[in-house]
N, C-alpha and C positions, 0 to 999 in steps of 0.2 A: 358520338352514339355509338357510331361500328364498331369502337374498342369493346362500350361496354355491351355490343349485341355479344361478340365473340368470347368475352368472358362469361356472359349468361351462356352461350352455347357451351363451352367447356364446360362449365358447371354441368349443363345437363347431360353430356356427354361422362363426366364423372361420378355423377348418379348412380348408384347403384354399383380404381382396380381393388376390388377387394369383396365384395359380398358375393362375387362369383357368378359365372352364368350356368345354365345348363342345372339339371336337376339335383346335384349333389352339391352342398356348399360347403366346400374344403374349410374354408375358414373355420367353421363350428368343430371340426376336429382336432383345431390347432388352438395353441395358449395366446391369449389377448391382454397386453397388458399398456394402459398407456397408451394406445393408437400403435402398438407393433406388434406383428401377429409372427408368432413362432413357430414353426414345424418340425416336429422329431421325422427323422428319413423315413419312418412308416405312413408318416399321416401326409407327406408333399404330394404336390399332384403336378404331373408332367406338363410343361410349356409346349405345346405344338412349334411346327414351324413358325418362324416370323422372320420377316422381310420387310425391307422397305428403304427407301431413298434416303442417303446421309443427306445434310443441308450442303456437303460440298459437291453432290451431285451423285456421288458412288454409291455402290449398291451396299448394302446390309443385309445379312444372315446370321441369325443368331446361331445354326446348325455350325458354321465354321469356328464358334468358342466353344464348341462339345469338348469338357473336359478342364475347362477352366469355370472359377465362378466368374458367374456377370452379373454387377451391378445395374438396374436399370432403373435411371430416374426420369420421370415424367412431369416436365417442367413448360413454363412458357412466358417469354419474357415480361409480357405485362403481370405475371404474377410476383409482388413483393415478397413472399416468403421463399419463392426460387430464388430471387437476388440475394437474398439474405443467407441462404445454406450452400451457394454457388463454391465457395472459397473454401467449407467442410468437405463438400463432396470431390473437388480437386486435392486438397492435403490428403484423403482416405485414399483417392485414386493414389496419387504418387508414393503412398506409404506402404500399399499391399501388392503394387502390380509387379513387384518382381518374383509374387508367391501364387503365381498364376489366377491371377484377377483381373478383369477388366470391367470396365465401366463404357456403358453406353445410356447417351440422352435419347429420350423421346419429346421434340418438341412439337406443343397443338396449338391452335386456333392464333398463331402468328405467320404473318409475311416472312418469306424468306428474308427481306435485308434484316428486318429487325432481329431475327432470330440469331442470325451471323453476329450480328453488331454484341448482342447480347454475350455470346459465347466470347468473342472477342477479348483476350487478355484474362479471362476468368476459368475457363477449363481447357483442357488440351485433349481428352477425348472426344469421341466423335457424338453427334446426335443426329437421328431420324428425325426426316421433317415428316410430322403427321398433322396435318392442319385439320383433318376431319373426323380424327379419332380411329381410325380403320386398323391402324399398328396398334394401338393400345388393346383392341377387340381382340387383336391373334394370341393374345396372351391370356385369354379364355378369363380375364378378370376385368372388372369394370372401375375405374377409379371413384374411390369417395369424394377425393378432394386432387387439387394440385396444388403443391406438388405432392408427389408419393414417391416410394422406392420399392423396389424388388432386389432380393438377392438371389439369384437363380444359382444351384447350388452345381456340381461338375457332371451330376447326371442329367441336368435341364430340367429340373423340378425347383418350384418355387420353395426357399426353405423361410425366407422372412419376407413379408411385407409390412414398409413404413407409410401411415396411412396419414404422414405429416411432414412439414419442413423437419429436415434432421439435420443433427451438427456431428462433427466428428468424434467426439466425445460419443454419442450415442453409436454412428455409425460402425466405426472402425472395429470396435471388437465384436461385433456383430460379423462382419465381414472375414474377420480374422478366426472366429470359430467356425463357419462355414466351410473355410479355405482350408481347415486342420482337420477337417473329417476326413478320417481312411488316410492321410498321410502319417500318423503316428503309429 
């Protein structure tokens, strides 16, 4: 019953990363195809300061990654699609990290032990522990589902939002496209 309550609470928080908070809905300015929102540089919205505590207890601040492409994946150990996409996220991370790309997860509605057990052997990048969804709200977007993935450009703006589970075939070309901006 507690797990069901956690799933329902996460879904409630998720309702409304990608419909946008506040007055202007940035998603409407961008192109949406099959659950993937892609924004041209002129359409992108700046992400405010995002901070949180990592699963291992350390601190994370998005500002420290300015100048890198940051892939942010919202997940939970209770989420079957999250388990399905983990290997593809890790493979994309390994394939792109040499090009100025970093990944960070945002784990919600989990206890720390379940979250750590989920990550063990699946991913090597860090995750922020976000039981109550407050870190997700710092991105000024609200999730429509879990999992969801954001690609933040080198200037700290949302370039791509994926509103569903992703695969390496889908994610890696999007990450590489954003990483190539301004470097050619």
